[in-house]
GUZA-667436 format. One record per residue: x, y, z of N, C-alpha, C in turn; residue number from 1. Coordinates in Angstrom, 3 decimals, decimal comma. Each point is the difference from the previous one (the first is absolute). Layout:
residues N
- X	Y	Z	X	Y	Z	X	Y	Z	NUM
...
//
This chain:
residues 245
- 116,257	85,805	118,701	-0,880	0,972	-0,610	0,459	1,118	1,282	1
- 0,868	1,065	-0,524	0,492	1,502	1,061	-1,357	0,340	0,131	2
- 0,308	1,391	1,161	-1,035	0,412	0,251	-0,398	1,154	-1,358	3
- 0,795	0,045	-0,656	0,080	1,182	-0,651	-1,230	-0,133	-1,272	4
- 0,117	-1,849	-0,193	-0,816	-0,165	-0,523	-1,483	-0,520	0,298	5
- -0,150	0,399	0,831	-1,323	-0,428	0,548	-1,573	0,105	-0,421	6
- 0,301	1,520	-1,391	-0,866	0,223	-0,757	-1,027	-1,231	-0,634	7
- 1,368	-1,356	-0,241	-0,646	-1,569	-0,540	-1,518	-0,260	0,730	8
- -0,092	0,208	1,228	-0,946	-0,157	1,142	-1,668	0,536	-0,924	9
- 0,203	0,774	-0,287	-1,313	0,673	-0,698	-0,229	-0,509	-1,318	10
- 0,678	-1,086	-0,496	-0,411	-0,914	-1,461	-0,722	-1,309	0,189	11
- -1,517	0,060	-0,363	-0,179	-1,703	0,566	0,527	-0,905	-0,680	12
- 1,269	0,115	-0,865	0,536	-0,938	-0,453	1,029	-0,429	0,889	13
- 0,341	-1,618	0,235	0,647	-0,533	0,894	1,099	0,490	-0,237	14
- 1,028	-0,440	1,377	1,196	0,709	0,579	0,839	-1,446	-0,471	15
- 1,283	0,235	0,253	1,011	-1,026	0,379	-0,247	-0,956	0,891	16
- -0,117	0,948	1,351	-0,160	-0,467	1,446	-0,973	0,947	0,310	17
- -1,446	-1,503	0,153	-0,765	0,622	0,874	-0,353	-0,580	1,687	18
- 0,530	-0,812	0,248	0,879	-0,465	1,245	0,841	-0,252	0,060	19
- 0,679	0,524	1,039	1,608	-0,643	0,115	0,686	0,885	0,509	20
- 1,500	0,052	0,197	0,860	1,001	0,219	1,063	-0,271	-0,686	21
- 1,075	1,478	-0,423	0,899	0,344	-0,589	1,208	0,401	0,059	22
- 1,232	-0,118	0,289	0,878	0,409	0,288	0,336	1,143	-1,487	23
- 0,012	1,208	0,425	0,265	1,433	-1,080	1,716	-0,033	-0,059	24
- 0,405	0,809	-1,263	1,199	0,436	0,300	0,337	1,142	0,948	25
- -1,094	0,939	0,137	0,677	0,612	1,300	0,290	-0,573	1,521	26
- -0,434	-1,012	0,074	0,647	-1,116	1,158	-1,282	-0,137	0,931	27
- -0,987	0,962	-0,442	-1,564	-0,250	0,349	-0,765	-1,511	-0,238	28
- -1,464	0,085	0,515	-0,825	-0,661	0,054	-1,043	0,483	-0,892	29
- -0,467	-0,878	-0,906	-1,368	0,407	-0,499	-1,264	-1,162	0,189	30
- -1,193	-0,154	1,292	-0,749	-0,914	0,197	-1,375	-0,138	-1,228	31
- -0,640	-0,645	-0,119	-1,534	0,429	-1,180	-0,575	-1,374	0,789	32
- -1,319	0,593	0,493	-0,751	-0,964	0,006	-1,511	0,685	-0,737	33
- -0,226	-1,256	-0,592	-1,590	-0,197	-0,551	-0,898	-0,422	0,505	34
- -1,348	0,766	0,207	-1,092	-0,758	0,946	-1,439	-0,193	-0,692	35
- -0,845	-0,333	0,452	-1,567	0,065	-0,515	-0,400	0,508	1,082	36
- -0,766	1,362	0,168	-0,633	-0,542	1,343	-1,625	0,150	-0,427	37
- -0,785	-0,972	0,124	-1,049	-0,677	-0,118	-0,970	0,722	-0,252	38
- -1,107	0,493	-0,600	-0,942	1,203	0,147	0,465	1,273	0,914	39
- 0,965	0,449	-0,141	0,317	0,883	0,221	0,255	1,456	-0,954	40
- 0,179	0,839	0,187	0,418	1,487	-0,749	0,872	0,651	0,124	41
- 0,574	0,599	-0,803	0,761	1,172	0,273	-0,164	1,010	0,873	42
- -1,375	0,375	0,017	-0,474	1,207	0,835	-0,229	-0,881	1,381	43
- 0,063	-1,687	0,436	0,294	-0,342	1,081	0,882	0,411	0,523	44
- 1,477	-0,488	-0,701	1,124	-0,114	0,867	0,444	1,409	0,207	45
- -0,221	1,057	-1,332	-0,065	1,620	0,716	-0,417	0,613	0,944	46
- -0,862	-0,448	0,343	-1,153	-0,166	1,125	0,841	-0,271	1,272	47
- 0,176	-1,311	0,012	0,876	-0,385	1,245	0,860	0,504	0,019	48
- 1,245	0,202	-0,809	1,415	0,971	0,379	-0,453	0,964	0,329	49
- -0,992	0,465	0,083	-0,292	1,479	0,387	-0,808	-0,037	1,116	50
- -0,227	-0,818	0,749	-1,210	0,414	0,832	1,347	0,134	1,375	51
- 1,196	-0,320	0,286	0,870	-0,166	0,798	-0,377	-1,045	1,008	52
- 0,125	-0,956	-0,567	0,018	-1,338	0,870	0,748	-0,015	1,073	53
- -1,154	-0,076	1,516	1,163	-0,224	1,365	0,279	-1,086	0,210	54
- 0,644	0,021	0,976	0,813	-1,750	0,077	-1,352	-1,522	0,192	55
- -1,006	0,296	0,568	-0,756	-0,982	-0,220	-0,621	-0,523	-1,118	56
- -0,317	1,307	-0,916	0,200	0,050	-1,570	0,387	-0,664	-0,935	57
- 1,450	0,450	0,665	1,239	-0,325	-0,813	0,363	-1,514	0,491	58
- -0,276	-0,818	1,070	-0,003	-1,424	0,181	-0,951	-0,638	-0,877	59
- -1,122	0,676	-0,339	-1,156	-0,808	-0,711	0,739	0,001	-1,190	60
- 0,661	0,658	-0,692	0,985	-0,083	-1,181	0,659	-1,371	0,014	61
- 0,805	0,087	1,005	0,669	-1,621	0,132	0,543	-0,308	1,452	62
- -1,177	-0,441	1,042	0,300	-0,585	1,272	0,914	0,127	-0,013	63
- 0,772	-1,010	-0,629	1,685	-1,082	0,867	0,630	1,228	-0,423	64
- 0,109	0,740	-0,661	1,480	0,934	-0,777	-0,101	1,191	0,613	65
- -1,249	0,661	-0,184	-0,121	1,449	0,634	0,288	0,613	1,257	66
- 0,286	0,618	0,724	-0,012	0,166	1,242	-0,006	1,746	0,299	67
- 0,082	0,619	-0,606	-0,564	2,076	0,545	-0,041	0,404	-1,097	68
- -0,729	0,797	-0,125	-0,320	0,873	-0,938	-0,138	1,453	0,559	69
- 0,482	0,741	-0,432	-0,417	2,052	0,225	0,115	0,637	-1,641	70
- -0,659	0,987	0,256	0,006	0,653	-2,004	0,673	1,764	1,287	71
- 1,026	0,163	-0,894	0,138	2,150	0,241	-0,043	0,019	-1,474	72
- -0,511	1,259	-0,142	-0,556	0,994	-0,624	1,135	1,002	-0,787	73
- 0,577	-0,316	-0,955	1,020	1,071	-0,802	-0,854	1,402	-0,229	74
- 1,076	0,856	-0,192	-0,605	1,526	-0,164	-0,524	-0,168	-1,619	75
- 0,077	-0,700	-0,912	-0,455	-0,322	-1,273	-1,313	-0,481	0,149	76
- -0,250	-0,797	1,266	-1,510	-1,024	-0,010	-0,998	1,345	-0,491	77
- -0,457	-0,632	-1,012	-1,649	0,634	-0,769	-1,446	-0,210	0,611	78
- -0,008	-0,642	1,162	-0,830	-0,723	0,828	-1,522	-0,161	-1,174	79
- 0,508	-0,792	-0,977	-1,328	-0,496	-1,335	-0,426	-1,145	0,241	80
- 0,572	-0,504	1,033	-0,514	-1,676	0,329	1,131	-0,826	-0,389	81
- 1,309	0,255	-0,529	0,702	-1,128	-0,478	1,327	-0,264	0,897	82
- 1,199	-0,532	-0,297	0,540	-0,262	1,142	1,355	1,428	-0,628	83
- -0,239	0,491	-1,271	0,782	1,163	-0,010	0,518	0,764	0,735	84
- 0,977	0,605	0,618	0,486	0,625	0,651	0,316	-0,318	1,529	85
- -0,529	-1,203	0,223	0,393	-1,059	1,613	1,378	-0,951	-0,442	86
- 0,211	-0,174	1,390	0,781	-0,969	0,395	-0,376	-0,687	0,935	87
- 0,097	-1,636	-0,577	-0,217	-0,705	0,981	1,109	-0,933	0,799	88
- 0,195	-0,016	1,115	0,597	-0,321	0,896	0,022	-1,260	0,506	89
- 0,025	-1,473	-0,352	-0,056	-1,044	0,192	0,856	-0,837	0,975	90
- -0,397	-0,650	0,821	0,605	-1,694	0,044	-0,028	-1,178	-0,545	91
- 0,451	-0,896	-0,881	-0,516	-0,786	-0,039	0,698	-1,261	-0,399	92
- 0,112	-1,031	-0,285	0,817	-1,370	0,144	0,294	0,007	-1,648	93
- 1,416	-0,233	-0,416	0,252	0,105	-1,529	1,026	-1,486	0,612	94
- 0,054	-1,011	-0,993	1,141	-0,978	-0,101	0,012	-0,097	1,654	95
- -0,791	-0,493	0,574	0,032	-1,044	1,417	0,208	1,266	0,778	96
- 0,482	1,258	0,037	0,430	1,345	0,971	-1,077	1,344	0,119	97
- 0,222	0,108	1,293	-1,190	1,421	0,334	1,093	1,006	-0,283	98
- -0,312	0,900	-1,271	0,792	1,390	-0,071	-1,402	0,821	-0,394	99
- 0,822	0,859	0,006	-0,880	1,449	-0,161	-0,042	0,631	-1,552	100
- -1,258	0,652	-0,120	0,443	0,417	-2,171	-1,236	1,372	0,374	101
- 1,023	0,553	-0,984	-0,794	1,515	-0,037	-0,402	0,077	-1,667	102
- -0,855	0,352	-0,194	-0,373	0,064	-1,959	-0,798	1,562	0,751	103
- 0,746	1,234	-1,421	-0,811	1,032	-0,155	-0,501	0,047	-0,834	104
- -1,363	-0,059	0,011	-0,812	0,037	-1,384	0,134	1,433	-1,025	105
- -0,372	-0,116	-0,952	0,480	0,953	-0,647	-1,165	-0,289	-1,370	106
- -0,688	1,322	-0,485	-0,492	0,343	-0,996	0,576	-0,651	-1,560	107
- -0,457	-1,540	-0,480	0,538	-0,472	-1,053	0,433	1,207	-0,694	108
- -0,836	0,907	-0,590	-0,031	0,983	-1,032	1,609	0,035	-0,052	109
- 0,474	0,184	1,208	1,417	0,691	0,114	0,670	-1,034	-0,721	110
- -0,079	-1,121	0,291	0,848	-1,211	-0,978	-0,498	0,001	-1,398	111
- -0,868	-0,316	-0,589	-0,481	-0,224	-0,974	-0,626	1,100	-0,883	112
- -0,392	1,087	0,246	-0,648	1,232	-0,741	-0,706	-0,381	-1,013	113
- -0,169	0,475	-1,104	-1,183	-0,437	-0,758	-0,199	-0,424	-0,535	114
- 1,252	-1,591	0,552	-0,482	-1,228	-0,985	-0,923	-0,864	1,035	115
- -0,072	0,531	1,487	-1,022	-0,436	0,736	-1,095	0,211	-0,302	116
- -0,629	1,418	-0,300	-0,970	0,527	-0,228	-0,144	-1,040	-1,557	117
- 0,601	-0,007	-1,128	-0,319	-0,592	-1,207	-0,144	-1,720	0,644	118
- 0,573	-0,445	0,967	-0,339	-1,341	0,028	-1,251	-0,055	1,001	119
- -0,466	0,900	0,642	-1,346	-0,114	0,546	-1,301	-0,002	-0,846	120
- 0,066	1,429	-1,093	-0,717	-0,300	-1,143	-0,531	-1,034	-0,708	121
- 1,209	-0,866	-0,194	-0,058	-1,321	-0,929	-0,461	-0,790	0,606	122
- -0,164	-0,059	1,483	0,032	-1,265	1,161	0,093	-1,029	-0,156	123
- 1,792	0,155	-0,005	1,015	-0,648	0,571	0,518	0,415	0,936	124
- -0,613	0,333	1,011	0,592	0,652	1,575	-1,396	0,330	0,734	125
- -0,240	-0,418	0,925	-1,115	0,144	0,822	0,532	0,955	1,362	126
- 1,075	-0,497	0,722	0,569	0,558	0,877	1,469	0,205	0,102	127
- 0,893	0,792	0,492	1,541	0,197	-0,182	0,249	0,167	1,455	128
- 0,800	-0,562	0,915	0,901	0,433	1,212	1,079	0,096	-0,238	129
- 0,562	1,156	0,532	1,557	0,274	0,527	0,878	0,360	0,673	130
- 0,535	-0,680	0,318	0,845	0,431	1,361	1,503	-0,263	-0,020	131
- 0,451	1,040	0,494	1,445	-0,431	0,494	0,286	-0,293	1,456	132
- 0,713	-1,248	-0,191	0,091	-0,601	1,254	1,224	-0,538	0,594	133
- 0,202	-0,315	1,056	0,906	-0,855	0,490	-0,161	-1,030	1,193	134
- 0,540	-0,927	-0,176	-0,061	-1,326	1,411	0,904	0,127	0,632	135
- -0,214	-0,031	1,761	1,450	-0,111	0,699	-0,669	0,764	1,632	136
- 1,038	0,606	0,601	-0,155	0,487	1,219	-0,311	1,232	-0,402	137
- -1,335	0,722	0,618	-0,787	0,888	-0,243	1,081	1,566	0,391	138
- 0,890	0,021	1,122	1,088	1,227	0,139	1,008	-0,180	-1,023	139
- 0,101	-1,183	-0,749	0,821	0,128	-0,918	0,278	0,249	-1,549	140
- -1,733	-0,463	-0,266	-0,363	0,999	-1,199	0,412	1,399	-0,647	141
- 0,475	0,344	-0,694	0,317	1,036	-0,707	-1,096	0,794	-1,085	142
- -0,640	1,366	0,315	-0,575	0,714	-0,466	0,604	0,386	-0,465	143
- -0,898	0,540	-1,423	0,478	1,261	-0,863	-0,930	1,265	0,512	144
- 0,504	0,872	-0,487	-0,474	1,537	0,163	-1,672	0,036	-0,024	145
- -0,789	-0,741	-0,472	-1,278	0,024	-0,204	-0,694	-1,122	1,501	146
- 0,921	-0,584	0,587	-0,130	-0,824	1,093	-0,435	-1,306	-0,974	147
- 0,724	-0,445	-1,116	-0,419	-1,556	-0,445	1,151	-0,505	0,532	148
- -0,494	-1,478	-0,011	1,227	-0,999	-0,159	1,082	0,274	-0,769	149
- 1,135	-0,234	0,025	1,326	-0,514	-1,476	0,128	-1,194	0,428	150
- -0,122	-0,280	-1,380	0,963	-1,655	-0,355	-0,999	-0,961	-0,620	151
- -1,365	0,680	0,189	-0,544	-1,558	-0,864	-1,410	0,733	-0,014	152
- -0,577	-0,819	-1,114	-1,631	0,362	-0,661	-0,755	-0,999	-0,197	153
- -1,372	0,344	0,091	-1,041	-0,893	0,037	-1,049	0,538	-1,560	154
- -0,157	-0,675	-0,557	-1,044	0,304	-1,139	-1,365	-1,311	0,121	155
- -1,003	0,239	-0,014	-0,953	-1,029	0,058	-1,177	0,728	-1,440	156
- -0,098	-1,013	-0,595	-0,876	0,546	-1,296	-1,087	-1,101	-0,488	157
- -1,064	0,418	0,246	-1,195	-0,938	0,511	-0,627	0,193	-1,772	158
- -1,209	-1,130	-0,341	-0,643	0,143	-1,560	-1,748	-0,411	0,850	159
- -0,826	0,356	-0,389	-1,100	-0,703	0,485	-0,560	-0,358	-1,054	160
- -0,054	-1,377	0,071	-0,450	-1,643	-1,176	-1,150	0,059	0,817	161
- -0,936	-1,096	-1,027	-0,934	-0,831	-0,036	0,038	-0,782	1,833	162
- 1,279	-0,511	-0,233	-0,014	-0,825	1,537	0,473	0,538	1,307	163
- 0,457	1,607	-0,403	0,544	0,301	0,979	1,292	1,156	-0,145	164
- 0,443	0,322	0,690	1,247	0,803	0,315	1,367	-0,684	-0,239	165
- 0,579	0,149	-1,085	1,080	-0,108	-0,748	1,291	0,586	0,663	166
- 0,621	-0,445	1,146	0,904	1,041	0,853	1,308	-0,371	-0,575	167
- 1,060	1,469	-0,548	1,565	-0,777	-0,267	0,283	0,860	1,337	168
- 1,031	-0,605	0,738	0,501	1,148	1,255	1,460	-0,346	-0,405	169
- 0,763	0,985	-0,136	1,643	-0,224	-0,214	0,349	0,682	1,188	170
- 1,443	-0,390	0,822	0,936	0,427	0,172	1,663	0,288	-0,132	171
- 0,778	1,397	0,253	0,714	0,055	-0,542	1,063	0,433	1,473	172
- 0,738	-1,088	0,125	0,877	0,423	1,211	1,660	0,188	-0,005	173
- 0,025	1,380	0,294	1,293	0,470	-0,304	0,457	0,294	-1,439	174
- -0,652	0,076	-0,819	-0,066	0,031	-1,851	0,590	1,470	0,109	175
- -0,408	0,765	0,574	0,127	1,468	0,007	1,223	0,617	0,756	176
- 0,514	-1,004	1,172	0,938	0,746	0,405	1,369	0,588	-0,268	177
- 0,573	0,649	0,249	1,670	0,872	-0,771	0,598	-0,920	0,518	178
- 0,121	-1,009	-0,396	1,216	-0,812	1,073	0,307	-1,117	-1,296	179
- 1,316	-0,616	0,463	0,577	-1,089	-0,748	-0,713	-1,555	0,319	180
- -0,244	-0,330	-1,380	-0,894	-1,187	-0,392	0,341	-1,434	1,244	181
- 1,567	-0,084	0,169	-0,240	-0,890	1,024	-0,300	0,632	1,561	182
- 0,560	1,226	0,218	-1,220	0,322	0,997	-1,166	-0,402	0,430	183
- -0,865	0,394	-1,265	-1,186	0,120	0,467	-0,915	-1,234	-0,119	184
- 0,972	-1,095	-0,620	-0,222	-1,308	0,053	-0,124	-0,974	1,192	185
- 1,184	0,789	1,033	0,043	-0,454	1,041	-1,166	0,374	1,098	186
- -0,333	1,485	-0,437	-1,165	0,348	0,803	-1,442	-0,590	-0,161	187
- 0,017	-0,939	-1,187	-1,452	-0,373	-0,040	0,297	-1,167	-0,594	188
- 0,454	-1,054	0,672	0,421	-1,823	-0,196	-1,439	-0,104	-0,686	189
- 0,240	-1,049	-0,665	-1,429	-0,912	-0,811	-1,108	-0,368	0,874	190
- 0,665	-0,566	0,977	-1,337	-0,357	1,056	-0,893	1,047	0,277	191
- 0,625	1,324	0,358	-1,042	1,251	-0,212	-1,056	0,001	-1,238	192
- 0,324	0,065	-1,186	-1,021	0,066	-0,747	-1,266	-1,312	-0,285	193
- 1,019	-1,516	0,635	-1,179	-0,591	-0,211	-0,597	-0,202	1,570	194
- 0,209	0,771	0,716	-0,851	0,335	1,333	-1,088	1,001	-0,423	195
- 0,370	0,811	-0,662	-0,608	1,116	-0,698	-1,150	-0,450	-0,865	196
- 0,492	-0,932	-1,018	-1,286	-0,831	-0,795	-0,859	-0,691	0,539	197
- 0,634	-0,997	1,248	-0,967	-0,770	0,574	-1,337	1,032	1,257	198
- 0,636	0,442	-0,154	-0,894	1,194	1,207	-1,123	0,719	-0,687	199
- 0,687	0,220	-1,593	-1,130	0,472	-0,532	-0,913	-0,931	-0,263	200
- 0,164	-0,711	-0,587	-0,601	-1,089	-0,561	-1,037	-0,834	1,006	201
- 0,449	0,218	1,080	-1,024	-0,571	1,344	-1,010	1,194	0,171	202
- 0,466	1,311	0,615	-0,890	0,932	0,002	-0,913	0,095	-0,838	203
- 0,266	0,296	-1,027	-0,907	0,453	-1,071	-1,373	-0,957	-0,224	204
- 0,809	-1,196	0,079	-1,209	-1,343	0,075	-1,137	0,259	1,172	205
- 0,623	0,554	0,916	-1,155	-0,046	1,212	-0,281	1,747	-0,036	206
- 0,210	0,781	-0,330	-0,727	1,098	-0,203	-1,188	-0,200	-1,129	207
- 0,433	-0,835	-1,015	-1,021	-0,178	-0,982	-1,415	-0,498	0,688	208
- -0,294	-0,514	1,177	-1,154	-0,421	1,002	-0,361	1,171	0,479	209
- 0,949	0,765	0,676	-0,667	1,247	0,981	-0,225	1,067	-0,479	210
- 0,720	0,687	-1,350	-0,069	1,185	-0,664	-1,553	0,279	0,134	211
- -0,473	-1,110	-1,088	-1,403	0,791	-0,565	-1,449	-0,082	1,238	212
- 0,109	-0,535	1,018	-0,218	0,685	1,344	0,102	1,177	0,745	213
- 1,293	0,486	-0,044	-0,198	1,468	0,332	-0,106	1,032	-1,303	214
- -0,119	-0,603	-1,223	-0,732	1,046	-0,906	-1,309	0,524	-0,255	215
- -0,380	-1,503	0,432	-1,524	0,233	0,023	-0,616	0,716	1,457	216
- 0,992	-0,289	1,103	-0,859	0,810	1,570	0,422	1,546	-0,472	217
- 1,155	0,581	-1,002	0,017	1,226	-0,237	-0,465	0,642	-1,315	218
- -0,837	-0,615	-0,761	0,154	0,361	-1,092	-1,606	-0,367	-0,604	219
- -0,868	-0,379	1,061	-1,075	-0,452	0,164	-1,032	0,426	-0,918	220
- -0,110	1,561	0,645	-0,811	0,577	-1,120	0,603	0,148	-1,284	221
- 0,875	0,292	-0,394	0,784	0,066	-1,130	-0,373	-1,128	-1,402	222
- -0,167	-1,235	0,979	0,133	-1,049	-0,355	-1,466	-0,208	-0,888	223
- -0,922	0,789	0,571	-1,746	-0,506	0,293	-0,679	-0,551	0,736	224
- 1,039	-0,149	1,138	-0,388	-0,650	1,221	-0,552	-1,474	-0,506	225
- 0,948	-0,705	-0,452	-0,473	-1,750	-0,735	-0,192	-0,891	0,864	226
- -0,975	-0,083	0,890	-0,925	-0,832	0,617	0,065	-1,466	-0,397	227
- 0,687	-1,256	-0,305	-0,064	-1,282	-0,407	-1,782	-0,313	-0,443	228
- -0,447	0,212	1,147	-1,769	-0,637	-0,239	-1,110	1,266	-0,317	229
- 1,064	1,318	-0,226	-1,211	0,939	-0,344	-0,473	0,137	-1,294	230
- -1,222	0,726	-0,317	-0,709	0,025	-1,414	1,384	0,406	-0,892	231
- 0,208	-0,580	-1,257	1,161	-0,201	-0,855	-0,033	1,797	-0,689	232
- 1,056	0,194	-0,407	-0,058	1,947	-0,235	1,741	-0,158	-0,745	233
- 0,355	0,987	-0,837	1,404	0,091	-1,135	0,686	-0,117	1,417	234
- 1,049	-0,812	-0,673	1,428	0,201	1,263	0,873	1,562	-0,587	235
- 0,558	0,118	0,994	0,410	1,659	-0,126	1,777	-0,662	-0,806	236
- 0,294	0,912	-0,956	1,006	-0,140	-0,482	1,220	-0,291	0,682	237
- 0,074	0,127	1,212	1,429	-0,274	0,706	-0,213	-1,214	0,919	238
- -0,956	-0,996	-0,433	-0,048	-1,274	0,192	-0,136	-1,261	-0,998	239
- 0,250	-1,232	0,290	0,485	-0,749	-1,295	-1,449	-0,904	0,731	240
- -0,510	-0,908	-1,224	-1,105	-0,983	0,531	0,075	-0,706	1,298	241
- 1,215	-0,611	0,132	0,323	-0,966	0,796	0,679	0,542	1,384	242
- -0,268	1,552	0,253	0,692	0,512	1,330	-0,434	-0,822	1,148	243
- -1,089	-0,321	0,087	-0,879	-0,670	1,006	0,320	-1,184	0,049	244
- 0,579	-0,770	-0,985	-0,122	-1,786	0,371	1,171	-0,346	0,794	245
//
């Protein structure tokens, strides 16, 4: 799947690759990871990415692989509680090696337009994350005129289910670079793609355990103050029956 075909992520139909790595005709890599975040919701994931996690919180996400976290607001930041308009500068272990990562989150409407609105209305999608990204030494990352890294893309599409959040995380490394395919292939070896896939599988499994507590902390009143042993009352629309399980 090329980045230009990422609209397929909005569909609930199975994809030809749900978890795996493939070499593209452009020379770049496509990395796909399917996860089930049990008892979690799209609202929780959007809240987590919007709360600008510091290094301590970032290490909770993956204690063994997350080393540093800081966030920078770009001119397009809307202050709407989401990650859109912010750049995450992180240091993490990918494929056994510590590396810098820069992810500039963007309003997903910019990518999908009206098709995203339609998918939300039909409950096919509950959260979408979109970023231009790149791995490598921070001083070597090239940014465009909007301050977004060039060379890679991340798209995460989640759908609420009775069991939790079904999340598709897809990464494209080098697919849109205006370079010969053989040159791009040398820049992005298969080992890098496999490292990204393994990292994502691990970090989101751990986040599954961490994320609900932060959501409860910051959205307690909005959720109706759901004390486990308090008098029974209707659940908020933003909470699944098993959120406290």
